[in-house]
C-alpha positions in Angstrom: 82.0 109.1 103.2 85.1 107.1 102.5 87.6 107.1 105.4 91.0 105.4 105.6 92.9 105.7 108.9 96.4 104.4 109.2 98.1 103.5 112.4 101.1 101.7 113.7 104.0 103.8 112.4 106.9 104.8 114.5 110.7 104.5 115.0 112.2 101.1 114.5 115.8 99.9 114.4 117.2 98.3 111.2 116.4 94.6 111.1 113.3 95.2 113.3 109.6 94.7 112.7 106.5 96.9 112.5 102.9 96.3 111.7 100.8 99.0 110.0 97.0 99.0 110.0 94.4 100.8 107.8 90.9 101.0 109.1 88.4 101.6 106.3 84.8 102.8 106.4 82.2 104.3 104.1 82.3 101.6 101.4 82.0 97.9 101.0 85.5 97.0 101.9 85.5 93.4 100.9 84.7 94.2 97.3 87.7 96.4 96.5 91.4 96.2 96.0 93.5 98.0 98.5 97.1 99.0 98.7 100.0 100.5 100.6 102.2 103.3 99.2 105.0 105.2 100.7 106.8 108.5 100.1 110.3 109.2 101.3 111.6 112.8 101.7 112.3 114.4 98.4 110.9 111.4 96.4 107.7 110.5 94.7 105.1 108.3 96.2 105.7 104.7 95.3 103.8 101.4 95.4 104.7 99.1 98.3 102.1 96.4 98.0 98.5 95.7 96.8 95.9 93.1 97.7 92.9 92.3 95.6 89.4 91.8 97.0 90.3 88.1 97.4 93.8 87.1 98.4 95.9 88.0 95.4 98.8 90.2 96.3 101.5 92.2 94.6 104.8 93.6 96.0 107.4 96.1 95.0 110.7 94.3 94.3 112.3 96.3 97.2 110.0 94.7 99.8 109.4 91.2 98.5 110.2 88.6 101.1 110.2 91.1 103.9 106.8 92.7 103.9 103.4 91.0 103.9 100.1 92.7 103.0 96.8 91.2 104.4 93.2 92.1 105.0 90.4 91.3 107.4 87.1 91.7 105.6 85.2 91.3 108.8 87.1 94.1 110.6 87.3 96.2 107.4 91.0 96.6 108.0 94.2 96.1 105.9 97.6 95.4 107.4 101.2 95.6 106.4 103.6 93.5 108.3 107.1 94.9 107.9 110.0 92.6 108.8 113.8 93.0 108.5 113.3 96.7 107.9 116.0 98.9 106.3 116.8 102.6 106.5 115.5 103.0 103.0 112.1 101.9 104.2 111.8 105.2 105.9 108.9 107.4 104.8 105.2 108.2 105.2 103.1 105.1 104.5 99.7 105.7 102.9 96.7 103.4 102.6 94.9 103.4 99.3 91.4 102.3 98.2 90.7 102.1 94.5 86.9 102.5 94.2 84.6 103.0 91.2 84.4 106.7 92.1 88.2 107.1 92.2 91.3 106.7 94.4 91.1 107.4 98.1 94.0 108.0 100.5 94.5 108.0 104.2 96.4 110.7 106.0 99.6 108.6 106.2 101.7 107.2 109.1 105.4 108.0 109.5 107.8 105.1 109.6 111.4 105.8 110.5 114.1 103.2 110.4 117.2 104.3 112.3 119.6 103.1 114.9 
């Protein structure tokens, strides 16, 4: 079955960096687009970044120039490098896989940006 497991969240100071990972299994990872979403307290889940099966990427305006999404099709893992983080980046970050059978989500990893 499809499994997506996020890791790398934690507490980071404003201006700092963090790298999230999403380990995928149960499907042919290299064939599918993947994405990162986040949900802040009291807000709806929102898109952070997506990456196609190749190298094409897309970012929310709020993270452009600060975050970088990437993937390793050998390790079946997707990453989100978060630089110059801001308090408004706080939230639960979810990994998403958009497969033929539907959308799949990880359990999420908490990111808290605070001094």
